C-alpha positions as CSV (number, residue, x, y, z in Angstrom):
1,E,-3.1,-36.8,21.3
2,N,-5.9,-36.4,18.7
3,Q,-7.4,-33.6,20.9
4,I,-4.1,-31.8,21.0
5,S,-3.8,-32.0,17.3
6,K,-7.3,-30.5,16.8
7,N,-6.5,-27.7,19.3
8,Q,-3.3,-26.9,17.5
9,T,-5.0,-26.7,14.2
10,Y,-7.8,-24.5,15.6
11,N,-5.3,-22.2,17.2
12,A,-3.2,-21.9,14.0
13,E,-6.4,-21.2,12.0
14,S,-7.7,-18.7,14.5
15,S,-4.3,-17.0,14.7
16,W,-4.3,-16.6,10.9
17,E,-7.8,-15.2,11.0
18,V,-6.8,-12.7,13.6
19,R,-3.8,-11.7,11.5
20,K,-5.9,-11.3,8.4
21,R,-8.6,-9.2,10.2
22,T,-5.8,-7.0,11.6
23,V,-4.3,-6.4,8.2
24,W,-7.6,-5.6,6.5
25,K,-8.8,-3.4,9.4
26,N,-5.6,-1.4,9.2
27,L,-5.7,-1.1,5.5
28,W,-9.3,0.2,5.4
29,H,-8.4,2.7,8.1
30,Q,-5.4,4.2,6.2
31,K,-5.7,7.9,5.5
32,V,-5.3,7.6,1.7
33,K,-7.7,7.8,-1.2
34,A,-10.2,5.0,-1.6
35,K,-8.7,3.9,-4.9
36,L,-5.3,3.5,-3.2
37,K,-6.9,1.3,-0.5
38,H,-8.5,-0.8,-3.2
39,F,-5.1,-1.0,-5.1
40,M,-3.4,-2.2,-1.9
41,W,-6.1,-4.7,-1.3
42,K,-5.5,-6.1,-4.8
43,C,-1.7,-6.1,-4.2
44,L,-2.1,-8.1,-0.9
45,Q,-4.6,-10.5,-2.5
46,T,-2.1,-11.1,-5.4
47,C,-4.8,-10.3,-7.9
48,L,-3.2,-7.2,-9.5
49,P,-2.7,-8.1,-13.2
50,T,1.1,-8.4,-13.1
51,N,2.7,-10.4,-16.0
52,E,3.1,-13.4,-13.7
53,V,-0.6,-13.4,-12.7
54,I,-1.7,-13.1,-16.3
55,F,0.6,-15.9,-17.4
56,K,-0.6,-18.2,-14.6
57,R,-4.3,-17.4,-15.3
58,I,-4.5,-17.5,-19.1
59,G,-1.1,-18.6,-20.3
60,R,-0.3,-15.4,-22.2
61,G,3.1,-13.9,-22.3
62,E,6.0,-15.3,-20.4
63,G,5.5,-13.6,-17.0
64,R,8.7,-11.7,-17.1
65,C,9.0,-8.1,-15.9
66,S,8.0,-5.6,-18.6
67,C,10.3,-3.0,-17.3
68,C,13.6,-4.8,-16.7
69,G,13.1,-8.3,-18.1
70,E,15.2,-9.6,-15.2
71,G,12.6,-11.7,-13.3
72,M,9.1,-12.9,-13.1
73,E,6.8,-9.8,-12.7
74,T,5.4,-10.6,-9.3
75,I,4.0,-7.9,-7.2
76,E,7.1,-8.1,-5.0
77,H,9.4,-7.8,-8.0
78,L,7.4,-4.9,-9.3
79,L,7.4,-2.9,-6.0
80,F,10.8,-3.8,-4.6
81,F,13.2,-5.7,-6.9
82,C,12.8,-4.3,-10.4
83,V,15.6,-1.9,-11.3
84,N,13.1,0.9,-11.7
85,A,11.5,0.2,-8.2
86,K,15.0,0.1,-6.7
87,D,15.8,3.5,-8.2
88,V,12.5,4.9,-6.8
89,W,13.3,3.6,-3.3
90,K,16.8,5.1,-3.4
91,L,15.1,8.6,-4.0
92,A,12.1,8.1,-1.8
93,P,11.9,10.2,1.5
94,V,10.7,7.1,3.4
95,R,12.8,4.1,4.4
96,W,11.9,0.6,5.5
97,D,15.4,-0.7,5.9
98,G,14.4,-3.0,8.8
99,L,11.9,-4.8,6.5
100,V,14.3,-5.7,3.6
101,D,14.2,-9.4,4.6
102,K,10.4,-9.4,4.2
103,Q,10.3,-8.0,0.6
104,H,10.0,-11.5,-0.9
105,N,6.4,-11.6,0.5
106,L,4.3,-8.4,0.3
107,W,1.8,-9.8,2.9
108,L,4.6,-10.3,5.5
109,W,6.2,-7.0,4.6
110,W,2.9,-5.2,5.0
111,E,2.2,-6.9,8.4
112,E,5.6,-5.8,9.7
113,A,5.3,-2.3,8.2
114,I,2.0,-1.6,10.0
115,Q,3.2,-3.1,13.2
116,S,6.4,-1.1,13.2
117,T,4.6,2.3,13.0
118,S,3.5,4.1,16.1
119,K,0.3,6.2,16.0
120,D,2.4,9.4,16.5
121,C,5.1,9.1,13.9
122,G,4.3,6.2,11.6
123,P,1.0,6.5,9.8
124,E,2.4,9.2,7.4
125,R,5.2,6.8,6.4
126,V,2.6,4.1,5.5
127,S,0.4,6.6,3.6
128,L,3.4,7.9,1.6
129,T,4.5,4.3,0.9
130,I,1.1,3.4,-0.5
131,N,1.3,6.4,-2.8
132,L,4.8,5.3,-3.9
133,F,3.5,1.8,-4.6
134,W,0.6,3.3,-6.7
135,Q,3.0,5.5,-8.7
136,I,5.3,2.6,-9.4
137,W,2.3,0.6,-10.7
138,K,1.2,3.5,-12.8
139,A,4.7,4.0,-14.3
140,R,4.8,0.2,-15.1
141,N,1.5,0.6,-16.9
142,R,2.7,3.6,-18.9
143,R,5.7,1.5,-19.9
144,V,3.6,-1.5,-20.9
145,F,0.7,0.2,-22.6
146,D,2.2,3.5,-23.9
147,N,5.9,2.6,-24.2
148,E,6.7,5.6,-22.0
149,F,9.6,5.4,-19.5
150,Q,8.9,7.3,-16.3
151,N,11.9,8.9,-14.5
152,P,12.2,7.6,-10.9
153,L,12.5,11.1,-9.6
154,N,9.1,12.0,-11.3
155,I,7.6,8.9,-9.8
156,V,8.7,9.9,-6.3
157,S,7.6,13.5,-6.9
158,K,4.1,12.5,-8.1
159,A,3.7,10.2,-5.0
160,Q,4.7,13.0,-2.7
161,V,2.4,15.6,-4.3
162,E,-0.6,13.3,-4.3
163,W,0.1,12.4,-0.7
164,L,0.5,16.0,0.4
165,E,-2.6,17.2,-1.5
166,Y,-4.7,14.5,0.2
167,E,-3.2,15.3,3.6
168,Q,-4.0,19.0,3.1
169,A,-7.6,18.3,2.0
170,R,-8.0,16.1,5.1
171,V,-6.7,18.9,7.4
172,E,-9.0,21.4,5.7
173,E,-12.0,19.1,6.1
174,I,-11.2,18.6,9.8
175,E,-10.8,22.3,10.3
176,Q,-14.1,23.0,8.5
177,S,-15.9,20.4,10.6
178,A,-14.5,22.0,13.8
179,T,-15.6,25.4,12.7
180,D,-19.1,24.1,11.8
181,N,-19.3,22.4,15.2
182,I,-18.3,25.6,17.0
183,R,-20.9,27.7,15.1
184,E,-23.6,25.1,15.8
185,H,-22.7,25.1,19.5
186,Q,-22.8,28.9,19.6
187,T,-26.2,29.0,17.8
188,R,-27.6,26.5,20.3
189,R,-26.4,28.6,23.2
190,Q,-27.9,31.8,21.7
191,T,-31.3,30.2,21.2
192,A,-31.4,28.5,24.6
């Protein structure tokens, strides 16, 4: 019986390690700016300085949401449940309706999101979603530090523009690389 217990513990730990490796590997391979990967890493590590995190760490403030005041400002509240976030998601061109039950835990939500996307049609949804998360965070910071309210439509527009600009730059980089490879191949053939 003791041996079974040790094996079950080992299997549970190794299963968790595999899940973590999968999440991190997927995150670092996302086709988004490096700062957005770092931002998502902080979100998933629960180390982004939301009011709840600050309150728990140093006892300052009350931990409530700076934007709506309706709940503790956890990363999940900020990205999904805050009135401002809900308005953004109503306007966003990407939907994750099948993952609503996971929104209480960003880690679980993220695991499901990356598993639910296929290589052909899903990576763009994840990239745009990361950009939306980033813009929601930036709008929250403008509210907290500059007392500026960001219109949800502007938040969505900024996320889309940044995503499209990055995608266009990636395509241009790939095309330039292909052109350079063709030229190099032609030069080699001519000199051979």
